[in-house]
N, C-alpha and C positions, 0 to 999 in steps of 0.2 A: 263290351270290351272283348277284344280277341285275345284268347289265351295262347301263348306261344307253345308249340310242341317241343318236348325235349329233343336234343340233338341225337340222331341215330348214328352211333359210331359203328365203324367196321373194323374187323381184326383179321389178321392173316398169320399163317404159319409158313415159313420159308425154309427150304434147305439151301443155305447159303453155300455157293460153290467156292472152291479155292480161287484166290486172286481177286475177289470182289471186296470193295470197301463197304462197311456197314453204314452207309449214308447215301444221301441223294446229292446230285450235282449242285443244286442250289445252296447246299450247306458246305460245299467243299472249295478249297483253294488249290491252286496248282493242278488243274484237272487233266492236263495232257497225259495221255497213255494210261489213264486209270479207269477201272471199271466200277460202276455204281449199281445200286439195287434197282433203279428205275429202268435199267436195260433188260431186266428179267421178267417184268410184268407191268401192266398198265395200272399202277397203284393210284388210288384217288388222291386228290389234293389234300395236304395236311397229314398224310400218313407218316409215322415215324417208327424207327426201330426201338424196341425196348431193350436197353443195353446194347452190346455189340460183340462181334467177333472180329479179331484182327484179320488183315488181308489174307494171311496164309492159313487161317483156320476155316473149318467147314462146319456144317451141321445146322441144328435148329436155331432159328432166329424168329422172335415174335415181333409183329408190327401192329400198330393201332393208330386210329385217328383220335383216341382219347388220351390227352395229355395228363389228366389226373390219374388215370389207371396206370399209365407208363411210369409216372413218378412213384406211385404206390408200390408197384412191383419192384422197381429199382432200389427203393429204400427199405425193402423187406428182405431178411435173410432167407432166401428161397434156395433149395437145393438145385444145383446144376451138375449134371453128370457128363463126363467127357470120356470117350475112348481115345487112348493115346498110344501111338506107335512110337517106341523109343529105340534108340541105337544100342544094340547089345542085348544079351540075355539078362534081364533085370533080376536082381537077387532079392531074397527074402529080407535081408538087412535093409536094402534100399526101400522096399515097400513099407517096412516097419517105420523107417525114418519119415517117409512121406505121410504116413498115417498120424504120427505123433506131432511133428512140426519141423519145418525147415526155415532157414534164414534166407530171405531174398532181398534184392535191392528194389527200391521203389521211390522214384523222384528224388534220388540222391541220398536217401536214408535207408537203413536196414529195417526189414519188417519180418516179424515172426508169424508164420502162417498158423492158422487154427488147426486143431486136430480134424481129420477128415477120413472119409471111407476110401480105401484103395485096395484093389485086388488085381491079380494077374488074370487075363483072359486066356483060358486054355485053348480056345478055338478062335482063330483070327476072324474079326467081323467081316461080313460080306458086303463091303461098300463098293460102289462103282469106282473104277480106276480113276485116279486123280489126273487132271489135265496136265500137270507137270509131274512126270514120273518120279516116284520114290526110288532111291538107289536100290540096286538089286542085290541078291545074296552073295555076289562075288565080293562085296565090300564088308561082309561079316553078317552075323545074325541080327535080327530085330525081335522085339516082343511087344505085345499089346497089353495095356493095363486099363482099368477103369478107375477114374478119380472123380469123387463127388465132393464138391465144396459148396458152402453157402456164403462165400464172400467173392469178391471179384476185382482184385487188383490188376493193373495193366499187365497183360501177358503172364498172369500168375502161374498157370499150369506149366507153361514152357519153362519158366524160371525155377519152378519146383523140381521138375525132372532133371534139369541141368545141375541143380544144387546137390543132387545125390549121384551125379556122374552118369546119367543116362539121358542125353539130349533128345528132345522131341523131334521126330521126323514128320509125323502127321497127327493132327488133332481134330477130332470131330465131336461136336456137342450133340449128345443123343437124348438129353432130357432136361426140361426146366420144370421144377415142381412135379406135377403128375402128367405133364404134356410130353409125349415121346416123339422122336423123329420117325420111328418105325421104318417103313419101307419107302419113305419119300426119296425121290431121286434129286441129284444136284440141280438147282434151278427151279424145282417144283414149288408151286405156291398153292396153299389151300385157304380159301376164305371161310371164316367161321362167324357165327352170330354172337357168340359169347366167349369171353376169354377169362378163364379162372384157373390159376395155377396152384391154388391151395389143395 
């Protein structure tokens, strides 16, 4: 009797660029004028993003052909760190409020965010210029903060900064668990043999 070999899954790290949906065409409706992950790399059949970033967000996205692993990671409270450019010079009071908890709207109901790690970045991160230019200094100052959460409501970080009066201009995910974006460039894909975010 022939013993079947275990499926050899593959995993990827992707720096999702601005303007791309975190999905593939076969899963999408109303495809006209939208950009999908399959345009960035020849991914194998069955690959899926683990979680997602909205169209206007950038940064680290994990992909895998292992549906069990994807479900495990999505259902586990894993830290996700974002560098966020906000409109205005953010105040200590606003940072404290973000750290403690803010009220945001989610699917028609209000939601109280969990306490999280937030601090101001004294030096602006050295990301590649975004394809759609951020407004310039003539429209007033901006500031960068780091927000680390272990939950993931729809557009949560954007809603959090708006709730304290500093709307998000640019959002880049730089870490999931212990996996970092590092110096990956927008659209860059790295294939890895093992995916462990713990």
